N, C-alpha and C positions, 0 to 999 in steps of 0.2 A: 804101189808106190812106197809104202811104209818100208815092204822088205828091201827094197834098192836105198833107202835111207838108212835102214838099220846094217844094211850090207857095207855101205859106204862108211858110217859110223864104225862099225866094228874093225874095218880095215885103218881108217885114221887113229883108232884107240891104240893102234900098235906102235905109233910113235909117242915115245916117252914125253916129249915136250909138250904135245899135244894133250896127252891124259892128263898131266899135271894140270894145265890149264882148263880143260874140260871139268876136271873135279875140282878144282877152284871155285866155277859159277856152279857148283851143285845146290849149294844153299840157296841162291836165288831164284833158280829152275824149282826148288821144291815149294818156296813161299810160291810162286805164281801159280804151281799146279793146285796146291793147297786151296787158293783164293778163287779160283775156277771151279774147282771140284764143288767146293762149299757152296757158291753163287747156284751152281745149276743144282745142288741137292737141296737147296732152299725153294727152287723152282722160278727162281728170279732173273729178268733180262738185266743187262747193264743200268737201263733205264730205271727201272723198277728200284733197284739198289741205290742209284745215284738220289732218288725221290725220298727215300729212306735214311739216307745218311748225311743229306747235304754236300757230298763229293760230286763235282762235275762227272757227267757220263765219260768225257772226252779223258778225264784223270783215271778212271777205271779201266777205259781201255787200255791207255798206257800200261798200267799197273799189270794189265794182264797179258800185256804183250812183252813185259819185261824190260819197257823204256823208262821206267821209274823207281825209285827206289823209298819205298814206303817206309815211314817211322811206325814204332810201336802204337802210337796213337792214332794214326790213321788204321793201321789195321784190326785196333780196339774197335773203330768206330764202323768200321766193314762187317767184324764180326757181329755186333750189335744189330745192325740194321739186315742180317741175315737170322737173327734169332740164335746167337750164336757166343760163345765166351771163346776168345783167342787164348790158346796154349802153346807156350815156348818150351821144348824139351832141350835137355843137353844128354847125350848119349856117350857110353863109352864107345871109343874107336874099337873096330873089330880086327 
């Protein structure tokens, strides 16, 4: 199934307008994936992270689905709940 999606995405990315829109969303996708990866690396469920941070499990779920735009303060609370530190980087364009 992943291969079919990857083939579909590769085809769609040939369209310059689609590519621009897709790339514009990349930072948000990166934050969502980083949150999911960090939570899993911490061995926590959404419920456990909710209990540690006081952030509703439903809100964590929305964040992980990309249906919410978290503040830096929220990301810091989540990081702390996972025993981590939030790090934001600016890197040069390639």
